[in-house]
C-alpha positions in Angstrom: 38.6 148.2 258.5 41.6 148.2 256.2 44.3 145.6 257.1 47.8 147.2 257.4 50.9 145.3 256.6 53.9 145.2 258.9 55.9 147.2 256.3 53.2 150.0 256.3 53.3 150.2 260.1 57.0 150.4 260.1 56.9 153.3 257.7 54.4 155.1 260.0 56.9 154.5 262.9 59.7 156.2 260.9 57.4 159.2 260.3 56.5 159.5 264.0 60.2 159.4 265.0 61.0 162.2 262.5 58.1 164.3 263.9 59.3 163.7 267.5 62.8 164.8 266.5 61.4 168.0 265.0 59.3 168.7 268.1 62.3 168.1 270.4 64.5 170.5 268.4 61.7 173.2 268.5 61.2 172.6 272.2 57.5 171.8 271.7 57.0 169.7 274.9 53.2 169.1 274.5 53.5 168.0 270.9 56.4 165.7 271.8 54.4 164.1 274.6 51.5 163.4 272.3 53.7 161.9 269.6 55.4 159.7 272.3 52.0 158.3 273.3 51.1 157.6 269.7 54.5 155.9 269.2 53.9 153.5 272.1 50.5 152.5 270.8 52.0 151.9 267.3 54.8 149.7 268.7 52.2 147.5 270.4 50.3 147.3 267.1 53.5 146.3 265.3 54.2 143.6 267.8 50.7 142.1 267.4 50.9 142.3 263.6 54.3 140.5 263.6 52.8 137.7 265.8 49.9 137.3 263.3 52.4 137.2 260.4 54.4 134.4 262.1 51.1 132.5 262.8 50.1 132.9 259.1 53.4 131.4 257.9 53.2 128.6 260.4 49.6 127.6 259.8 49.2 123.8 260.1 49.2 122.0 256.7 50.7 124.9 254.9 54.4 125.1 254.0 56.1 127.8 256.1 57.0 129.7 252.9 53.6 129.5 251.3 52.7 127.5 248.2 54.4 124.0 248.3 54.4 124.0 244.5 56.2 127.3 244.4 58.7 126.2 247.0 59.6 123.1 245.0 60.0 125.2 241.8 62.3 127.5 243.7 64.4 124.6 244.8 64.8 123.2 241.3 65.1 126.5 239.3 66.4 129.3 241.4 70.1 130.0 240.8 72.1 131.9 243.5 74.9 132.6 241.0 72.5 134.1 238.4 70.8 136.3 241.0 74.1 137.7 242.2 75.5 138.1 238.7 72.3 140.0 237.6 72.5 142.2 240.6 76.1 143.0 239.8 75.0 144.2 236.3 76.3 141.1 234.4 74.3 140.2 231.3 72.7 136.9 232.4 69.3 135.4 232.0 67.8 135.9 235.5 64.1 136.2 234.6 62.9 133.6 237.1 65.1 135.0 239.9 63.6 138.5 239.2 60.0 137.1 239.4 60.7 135.4 242.7 61.8 138.7 244.3 58.1 139.9 244.6 57.2 136.7 246.5 60.2 137.0 248.7 59.3 140.7 249.5 55.8 139.6 250.5 57.3 137.0 252.9 59.6 139.6 254.5 57.0 142.4 254.6 59.3 144.9 252.9 61.3 145.3 249.8 65.0 144.2 249.7 67.8 146.7 249.9 69.7 144.4 247.5 68.3 141.0 246.6 66.5 138.4 248.6 67.7 134.7 248.5 65.0 132.1 249.2 66.0 129.7 252.0 64.6 126.7 250.0 67.8 126.6 248.0 69.8 125.8 251.1 67.5 122.9 252.3 68.7 119.3 251.9 66.3 116.9 250.2 66.6 113.1 250.0 66.4 111.7 246.4 63.4 109.5 245.7 65.6 107.1 243.6 67.5 104.3 245.0 70.7 105.1 243.1 71.1 108.8 243.5 72.8 110.4 246.5 71.4 113.2 248.6 71.3 116.6 246.9 73.4 118.9 249.1 73.9 122.6 248.1 77.4 123.9 247.5 78.2 127.3 249.0 80.5 129.5 246.8 82.9 131.4 249.1 84.9 133.9 247.0 86.0 135.7 250.1 87.9 132.6 251.1 89.6 132.3 247.7 92.9 130.3 248.0 95.8 131.9 246.3 98.6 129.9 244.8 101.8 129.9 246.9 104.1 132.3 245.2 107.3 134.2 246.0 107.0 137.8 247.4 108.2 140.8 245.4 111.3 142.3 246.9 113.0 144.8 244.6 111.1 147.9 245.6 111.2 147.0 249.3 115.0 146.7 249.1 115.1 150.4 248.1 115.4 150.4 244.3 115.1 153.9 242.7 111.8 154.0 240.8 111.2 156.4 237.8 107.5 156.8 237.2 105.5 158.4 234.3 108.1 157.9 231.6 107.4 158.6 228.0 110.5 158.5 225.8 113.7 156.6 226.3 115.8 157.6 229.3 119.5 158.6 229.4 121.1 159.3 232.8 124.6 160.9 232.6 127.2 159.1 234.7 130.6 160.0 235.8 133.2 157.3 235.0 136.4 159.1 235.8 137.5 162.4 237.3 140.6 164.6 236.9 143.5 163.3 239.0 144.7 165.8 241.6 148.4 165.9 242.5 150.8 167.8 244.6 153.6 169.8 242.9 156.6 171.8 244.0 156.9 175.5 243.9 156.9 176.8 240.2 156.1 173.3 238.9 153.4 172.8 236.4 150.2 171.0 237.5 149.3 167.7 235.8 146.4 167.6 233.5 143.4 165.3 233.6 140.0 165.2 231.9 136.7 163.9 233.3 135.1 160.8 231.7 131.4 160.4 231.3 129.0 158.0 229.9 125.3 157.4 230.4 122.8 154.8 231.8 120.0 154.2 229.4 116.5 152.7 229.8 114.1 151.8 227.0 110.6 150.2 227.2 110.4 146.5 227.6 106.9 144.9 227.6 105.6 142.2 229.9 102.0 140.8 230.0 99.5 138.1 229.7 96.0 137.5 228.2 93.6 135.4 230.2 90.2 134.2 229.1 87.3 133.4 231.4 84.4 131.4 230.3 80.7 132.0 230.0 80.0 129.5 232.7 82.3 131.3 235.1 80.6 134.6 234.3 77.1 133.1 234.9 77.8 130.8 237.8 80.4 132.7 239.8 79.9 135.7 242.0 81.1 139.1 240.7 84.4 138.6 242.6 85.7 136.5 239.7 87.0 139.4 237.7 88.6 141.0 240.7 90.4 137.7 241.5 91.7 137.5 237.9 92.9 141.0 238.0 94.8 140.4 241.3 96.4 137.2 240.0 97.6 138.9 236.8 98.9 142.0 238.7 100.8 139.7 241.1 102.3 137.6 238.4 103.5 140.6 236.4 105.1 142.1 239.5 106.9 138.9 240.1 108.1 138.8 236.4 109.5 142.3 236.8 111.4 141.3 240.0 112.7 138.2 238.3 114.0 140.3 235.4 115.7 142.8 237.7 117.5 139.9 239.4 118.3 137.6 236.5 116.9 139.2 233.3 118.7 139.0 230.0 116.6 136.7 227.9 114.9 137.7 224.7 113.0 141.0 225.0 113.8 141.1 228.8 115.6 143.9 230.7 119.1 142.9 231.7 119.2 142.0 235.4 122.0 141.9 238.0 122.8 138.2 237.5 122.0 138.2 233.8 124.8 140.3 232.5 124.3 143.8 233.9 127.4 145.8 233.1 130.1 146.6 235.7 128.8 144.2 238.4 131.4 142.8 240.8 131.4 139.0 240.7 133.2 136.4 242.8 132.8 132.6 243.1 133.1 131.3 246.7 131.8 128.0 248.1 131.8 128.6 251.8 129.0 130.8 253.1 131.1 132.5 255.8 133.7 133.5 253.2 131.1 134.5 250.7 129.4 136.9 253.0 132.7 138.5 254.2 134.0 138.7 250.7 130.9 140.5 249.4 131.0 143.1 252.2 134.7 143.7 251.7 134.4 144.2 248.0 131.6 146.7 248.4 133.6 148.6 251.0 136.7 148.7 248.8 134.5 150.1 245.9 133.2 152.9 248.3 129.7 151.6 248.2 127.6 153.8 250.5 123.9 154.0 251.3 122.5 151.1 253.3 123.7 147.9 251.5 122.0 144.6 252.2 122.0 140.9 251.1 119.5 139.3 248.8 119.6 135.5 248.7 117.4 132.4 248.9 115.7 130.5 251.7 118.0 127.6 251.0 121.0 129.7 251.9 119.1 130.7 255.1 118.9 127.0 256.0 122.7 126.6 255.5 123.3 129.6 257.7 120.9 128.4 260.4 122.8 125.1 260.7 126.2 126.9 261.4 127.6 126.2 264.9 130.2 128.0 267.0 133.2 126.2 268.7 130.9 125.2 271.6 128.5 123.6 269.1 125.8 126.3 269.7 123.9 127.8 266.8 125.5 131.0 265.6 122.3 132.5 264.2 121.7 133.6 260.6 122.6 137.2 261.3 126.0 136.3 262.7 126.9 134.3 259.5 126.2 137.4 257.4 128.2 139.7 259.7 125.1 141.4 261.1 124.2 142.8 257.6 120.5 143.1 256.7 119.2 140.1 254.7 116.2 139.5 252.5 115.3 135.9 251.4 113.4 135.4 248.2 112.3 132.4 246.1 112.2 134.4 242.9 115.7 133.0 242.1 116.9 129.8 243.7 120.2 128.8 241.9 123.2 130.8 240.8 122.8 129.9 237.2 125.9 127.7 237.1 124.7 124.7 238.9 121.4 123.7 240.5 123.2 122.6 243.6 124.9 126.0 244.3 123.4 129.3 245.3 123.8 133.0 244.7 124.0 136.0 247.0 123.8 139.6 246.0 125.1 142.3 248.3 124.3 145.8 247.1 123.3 149.4 247.7 119.9 148.8 246.1 119.2 152.5 245.6 121.7 152.2 242.7 119.2 149.9 240.9 116.9 152.0 238.7 113.4 150.7 237.7 112.0 152.7 234.9 108.2 152.6 234.4 106.3 153.6 231.3 103.2 151.6 232.2 103.2 149.8 235.5 100.0 147.8 235.1 97.4 148.2 232.4 94.4 145.9 232.5 91.8 145.9 229.8 88.6 143.8 229.6 87.6 142.8 226.0 84.3 140.9 225.6 84.6 141.2 221.8 88.0 139.4 221.1 87.1 137.1 218.2 88.2 133.8 219.7 86.6 134.5 223.1 83.5 136.1 221.6 82.7 133.0 219.5 82.5 131.0 222.7 80.7 133.6 224.8 83.8 134.2 226.8 85.6 137.4 227.9 89.2 138.2 227.4 91.3 140.0 230.0 94.7 141.6 229.1 97.3 142.8 231.5 100.5 144.6 230.5 103.4 146.5 232.0 106.2 148.4 230.3 109.4 148.8 232.3 113.2 148.6 232.2 116.0 148.0 234.7 119.5 149.5 234.9 122.2 150.2 237.5 123.7 153.6 238.1 127.0 152.1 239.3 127.8 148.5 238.7 130.4 148.3 241.5 127.6 148.9 244.0 126.5 145.3 243.3 128.5 142.3 244.4 127.3 139.0 243.0 128.6 135.9 244.8 128.0 132.5 243.1 129.0 129.0 243.8 127.9 128.8 247.5 127.3 125.1 248.2 125.0 123.4 250.6 127.7 122.4 253.1 127.2 123.8 256.6 129.8 126.6 256.9 132.6 126.0 259.4 133.3 128.5 262.1 136.5 130.4 261.1 139.5 129.7 263.3 
């Protein structure tokens, strides 16, 4: 009598279940009953076969996974990293790992949906030498990847106006002055006045980085490594764009709010209470509308948190800023004049325009000459953007705030 493997019996069971579903749909009661009886008998046979399989693997004097020589070879040669990299389509030498798949399929009684990993590689073995330590496997856990601590991007969340899909340079007409209207007496001539216009312009500015990852990283890491690199590069470019919008102005950079943007209102105030009130007042006088809010640093938040009222109770950060919305960011920490003083920006952020020609363009190049000669892969990330403001008076930059705890106004 031919011996049937557990995998063969399981395939039969699937066929029986399909036939039972067909009989049920066709309301063939007698056929369904017959198939049910056959299924019960098959389930009993599968249970017996599994018991025999377990007994075969646990036969006294035989390693639970079969040939002891093969198990030792797996421990010494099988690479989890190569197996995963090959399954992901990376060009790695995984010949031994592919050969072992047949043996692992026999152990399991069915082929793998993906790849099988032998349990031998996770076993701990004691070294036979007196000087070597125990060999303990290291588990690579890319899903627990630890990101560097970085600032959060803020410009878009504050409400900046974003222009996507740009091609050529951008020119936005802007009203600078309007005709003056006046009252006149009967039969008197009206005064004359002409409107005044200029334009806000944006032109492409490029930001990017090239990163190289090694042959060892390709062969020994899981396929997540490229995804991790992409995320890191995208995050850092986004932070660079935010930094340029706040304080740009260096070589090849967009001109940011604190870096010389035209028409910005500026004031130097040392006390935080006075700084916040002054910024709100200047914006109101300039007819700034929308939903203005503050952008400042966590160090300024600390100063505000220490402020006390006349009864020596904490005022609260919101009270120090007059109840205005506040965002704290580490992208910029000093006001540019002194490392011991800090800046605040109060603005209607929709007046800030972020023009985007190419937000993030990532290209993998395995043939870049320097990387290719070492077997490495080069990864390039670039963005093309510019920053401008529609009305400079909508931004109030307060510099010179010192670290002294603000005193409650009398």
